[in-house]
C-alpha positions in Angstrom: -20.0 -103.9 -0.3 -17.2 -104.0 2.3 -14.9 -102.1 -0.2 -17.5 -99.4 -0.7 -17.8 -98.8 3.1 -14.0 -98.6 3.4 -13.9 -96.0 0.6 -16.8 -94.0 2.2 -15.1 -94.1 5.5 -11.7 -92.8 4.0 -13.5 -90.0 2.1 -15.3 -89.0 5.3 -12.1 -88.9 7.3 -10.5 -86.9 4.4 -13.4 -84.3 4.4 -13.2 -84.0 8.2 -9.4 -83.4 8.1 -9.7 -80.8 5.3 -12.5 -79.0 7.2 -10.3 -78.9 10.3 -7.4 -77.6 8.3 -9.5 -74.9 6.7 -10.8 -73.8 10.1 -7.3 -73.4 11.4 -6.4 -71.1 8.5 -9.6 -69.1 8.9 -9.0 -68.8 12.7 -5.4 -67.5 12.3 -5.9 -65.2 9.3 -9.3 -63.6 10.0 -9.5 -63.6 13.7 -9.7 -59.8 14.0 -10.3 -56.7 11.9 -7.3 -54.5 11.0 -7.4 -51.3 9.1 -4.7 -49.0 7.6 -4.4 -45.9 5.6 -2.1 -43.2 4.2 -2.2 -39.4 5.1 -0.5 -36.2 4.0 0.5 -33.0 5.7 0.5 -29.7 3.7 2.2 -26.4 4.4 1.0 -23.5 2.3 3.9 -21.2 1.0 3.5 -17.6 1.8 3.0 -15.6 -1.4 5.7 -13.3 -2.6 5.0 -11.8 -6.0 6.6 -8.5 -7.1 6.5 -7.4 -10.8 7.1 -4.2 -12.5 8.3 -2.8 -15.9 12.0 -2.4 -15.7 12.2 -4.4 -12.5 15.7 -4.4 -11.0 17.2 -2.0 -13.4 15.7 1.2 -14.9 17.3 3.7 -17.2 15.6 7.1 -17.0 16.5 9.7 -19.5 15.5 13.4 -19.2 15.6 15.7 -22.2 14.5 19.1 -23.1 15.3 20.8 -19.8 16.4 24.3 -19.9 17.9 26.5 -17.1 15.8 29.1 -15.5 15.0 32.2 -17.6 15.2 34.5 -14.5 18.1 37.0 -13.9 20.3 36.3 -10.9 19.3 38.4 -7.9 21.2 36.9 -4.9 19.2 33.6 -5.1 20.2 30.4 -6.8 18.1 29.9 -9.9 16.4 26.5 -10.5 14.2 24.9 -13.1 12.7 21.4 -13.0 11.2 18.8 -15.3 7.6 17.6 -14.9 7.3 14.3 -13.0 8.3 11.4 -15.2 7.0 7.9 -14.3 10.1 5.7 -14.3 8.8 2.4 -12.7 5.6 0.7 -11.8 6.0 -1.9 -9.0 3.1 -4.3 -8.4 3.2 -6.6 -5.4 1.2 -9.4 -3.7 2.8 -10.6 -0.5 1.8 -12.6 2.5 4.6 -11.2 4.6 5.8 -7.6 5.2 8.4 -6.2 2.9 10.9 -3.2 2.5 11.1 -1.3 -0.7 14.3 0.5 -1.4 14.9 2.8 -4.4 18.6 3.6 -5.4 20.0 6.3 -7.6 23.2 5.3 -9.3 25.5 6.8 -11.7 24.7 10.1 -13.5 25.6 10.1 -17.2 26.0 13.3 -19.3 25.8 12.9 -23.1 27.5 15.6 -25.0 28.7 16.5 -28.4 31.9 18.3 -27.2 35.1 16.3 -27.0 35.8 17.8 -23.5 34.2 19.6 -20.7 35.4 23.0 -21.6 36.9 25.1 -18.7 34.3 23.7 -16.3 35.2 20.1 -15.8 32.9 17.0 -15.6 32.0 17.2 -12.0 30.9 20.9 -12.2 28.6 20.0 -15.2 27.2 17.0 -13.4 26.7 19.2 -10.3 24.2 21.4 -12.1 21.7 18.6 -12.2 20.0 16.7 -9.4 17.3 14.0 -9.4 14.5 13.6 -6.8 12.4 10.4 -6.6 8.8 10.2 -5.5 6.9 7.0 -4.4 3.2 7.2 -4.8 0.4 4.5 -4.4 -1.6 6.4 -7.1 -0.8 7.9 -10.5 0.1 11.6 -10.5 0.0 14.2 -13.3 1.7 17.1 -11.4 4.4 17.9 -8.8 1.7 19.1 -6.5 0.2 15.6 -6.3 3.5 14.3 -5.2 4.3 16.7 -2.5 5.2 14.8 0.7 6.0 11.6 -1.2 9.7 12.3 -1.8 12.1 9.5 -1.0 15.8 9.6 -0.7 18.1 7.2 -2.5 18.5 4.0 -0.4 15.8 5.0 2.0 13.7 2.1 3.2 9.9 2.1 2.9 8.1 -0.5 4.9 5.3 -2.3 3.0 2.6 -4.1 4.9 1.5 -7.7 3.7 -1.2 -7.4 1.1 -1.3 -6.3 -2.5 -1.0 -3.1 -4.3 0.9 -0.9 -6.8 3.6 1.7 -6.3 4.4 4.4 -8.9 7.9 5.7 -9.0 8.3 9.2 -10.3 11.5 11.3 -10.9 12.1 15.0 -11.2 15.4 16.5 -12.5 16.3 20.0 -11.4 18.8 22.3 -13.1 20.4 24.7 -10.6 22.3 27.4 -12.4 24.2 29.0 -9.5 26.4 27.8 -6.7 28.7 29.3 -4.1 31.4 30.2 -6.5 29.7 30.6 -9.8 26.6 32.7 -10.2 25.2 35.6 -12.2 26.8 36.2 -15.6 29.4 33.4 -15.0 26.7 30.9 -14.3 24.8 32.1 -17.4 27.9 31.4 -19.5 28.2 27.9 -18.0 24.4 27.3 -18.8 25.0 28.4 -22.3 27.9 26.0 -22.7 25.7 23.1 -21.5 22.9 24.2 -23.9 25.3 24.1 -26.8 27.1 20.9 -25.9 25.0 18.6 -23.8 22.3 16.6 -25.4 20.9 14.6 -22.4 21.3 13.7 -18.7 20.7 10.1 -17.6 20.6 8.3 -14.3 20.8 4.6 -13.3 17.9 3.7 -11.1 17.2 0.5 -9.3 14.9 -0.9 -6.7 14.9 -3.8 -4.3 12.0 -5.4 -2.5 13.0 -7.7 0.4 11.0 -9.8 3.0 10.7 -8.2 6.5 8.5 -10.6 8.5 7.7 -14.4 8.9 4.8 -16.7 8.9 4.0 -17.9 11.5 5.2 -14.9 13.5 
């Protein structure tokens, strides 16, 4: 009986000690609420999308252009092609941009082995290209009046979306300060017999011109 009481007393003491130890752990570990979390910050990138057939480098070829049929009467004679669509530029931009069209090298394709008595520069000087920049398709030169752009001229484009159509017209000018009338007719005839095409290297650039935030 005495042994049982001693055993119960020891077990009771052990339970009390374990209970106190457990309370100490609870008090130190769960004495307060604490919370944590992860967050992210996001910056949206301003949209800059510019696409177009022949983007960056366009090769425009003009054929079947003849000189003016008129006789020379103290006025330089000219004859032009119909407008030719040489590039379509579609853009979607969140910042302003600058569009620039550039006319590069002119190329004459001929069947003759040389330039006759005229020289390469004189023959090239007969032809001139004019670019037009329109926000709508056009079917005649009248629809493009007032939309002429010079080579390397900068066109500001406001943020937004849209499409530009680039047209070109090539003009054959028969007469100049030193060659006109019958002499110009002879030169035009040589061109008609020996030149097969006139080509131009055309390119465009579209660059950013504002920032977000301003």
